[in-house]
Steps between C-alpha positions, in 0.01 A plus 500: 500500500385426144350167608301680770390762249391233249285341763351813648482756222114489459455565868766781502345653181159501659635655827687762298179602332327516838771719637474735198133542585552544871796739465310716252179528702679605820667794330206583281263539798737738668517721185134481403373538862688824542368618170148414606527721800549235770665638811840359607343318797229348276768374269691358797195302603462366142865387510470347852190306397713282270706374798184440708377266217846349459528412865147358502573292183819357648296366793197371298643374178640173634156395617350589159768292330422202724123531425494548120854455373777712347358536151162632606645739758752639252243544221233654731742745666676605173152562346407730789819690463435556128139620569600747769766655275225577246267640769748755644446777241122447503475589862735779584409512872761441769273263684438286200873495431567400860258202458665413165846507653397271778374248247814540289732446797306198609508351158865566432591344828307188397647500153856509641430217740359285219769584243785450750359161601516396138849644459624316809348178369632526147876489574719249677621586852854581375351755249273689738756774577540573129124490443438746786772735377340497145166562655621799695673639187177470300300684772755786504520522116119499480465792749774701334362444148149594620618850587597559132145409397378798716615719212267352237268779369143454633272765362186298604615465859413119486777347292757483789244316710412264214867405444562342843163324481598345167844408627354320805244318273777392260719380799251215560588324178869399543443408861173302476588325169840381611452395859438127526525352849324695769731532806385394841456807720583504863526806721666529835349684788694819561690549826343734747631851481627468858709196413629665185604812686679292766694303241607804290410850624686653209337277245154584649547876515688518176226333303234725662690809405592382153135423430424877535800587278400252231141618485605856489726423200247282323194710576586861548793559262277596208282719732811679610611555141158633397483743799867613453412600142700237317404409149359155431831408340692613806260309731552178305880535523484594865286195594708270287820614668398346830478156344807547284699571813354193667588277213863624474582504866323182603775246416804697618330564832414127519863407432607722788236367735648150481842625614440735785281577800160556336403763762785721389378471138135564610616812683715628211237429232220666687722800581592542129133471401398755760778730376358461148158611625651802670694583180174494306320707764758781494610482131200337327410807302789403287377189304843336476538525888143365535599194293811442704294508817244254354784264384650499851167444673395215268850352475533476881148437627401219257791272574454572872174284476711194404772597740266509797350165403852351487597657834184363667572156355839505675319459834257231382495130463422390147167349608393841650574711186170457329305607807727801551468607139122522540541718801750731327276540195207585728709765689623648174141519380398693801768752438399516132143595583615792718762630265294686240261645755789653709675610182185666357442679836854638505473606138186684570661683792846558354444497133607237249850464635359370824508173306871475562472594868317184600734281292810657662345472846421136456834397354690701759297347779603158363860617502483594861316188607749283316787674681321453832446134439873456436563597867247231622646169376788371305468427131495139391823377333492567127578124439179415687261732322259415213563619142343815362216440252342800324121521532273777361285705735193395309571129538255275695566261783569228242804675347626608840482145643669370188776754524560411861536134414739582223702721745522216755604247231770730366635567848516123565674434168755778581563349845559149356711621213854354503633851422377631831 
């Protein structure tokens, strides 16, 4: 682990600074937009716009990298991110913010592709699993720490927008000054959605539903907090709790997934997450109950992303995993675009606690569908399944493909181990 950290710390430091900036701006827009008089539905469109840009960036960035190279793409996209952060407070109009969020989403998607390509290229094959785990931890720590920055006094109204801009600008230095060889970039054409659904109906539907759950968490949590009358300090703790739960539960859930029918675990995790959303809906006026609900939602839904990837891999040949990962990310992106819009509509109809209604409905729908799929075909033997590899929701196709390769390699090593 220390050897991996020694080789990758500049890249991880840069990504940590980027995640600080991204985590802060997402919550900040929810709080400031509500204060500026934006309607709930307008804010939902602002939040959804990020995922529109993110999905577009995931499709277009590979071609940009092939044309001009990793360094130019990274520098150009990171510069745009920094500029848009500065422009937000100057144009407090929902339509300008929607445009800005599309640009931000596109740029962050491209930055992730570029940085993860470098990360994948900077470590030996037998160290990729450790590198990916460190990368995911840095992402989570960055988002959680960003929520604390929301409490910095800002009498001018501009400071909290300047801080993420500066963080993103600083993040260029450790990455661009330390990266030496530029990795070759190849992308695989995604599977058709019809093929993907035929191979793993649960993987397909699960990723679609989870996309909406994630985007509601990432985009609308601060909007909910502002409309529910929480203080800025309470909002920062509330948002951070989702990611704290995800970080704590990720590895125990992964350990279980390698030792049992993954559909049972998918069913149980989504049911617990849905129960957490219902708990927050009925008892969320108590802040402690609200945090328990957020912990359960984040702790169950975020590991479900990796769990569904692992489950889908169980029905794939190794050579098909890259194509399937592209399709799964695309499906997840479609769900992510719809999530904030539907959530915002429900909040405008039901009040702020409509936020938890959609999360509960989505997770319980996944519970029922997983239970239904268990009646349709037998589970593969545990000894024949791939290993669980944690992947963050914000990761690009590069990290997902690398995680799938590590999963397949670990499963093969376990099968060939003399202790088996």
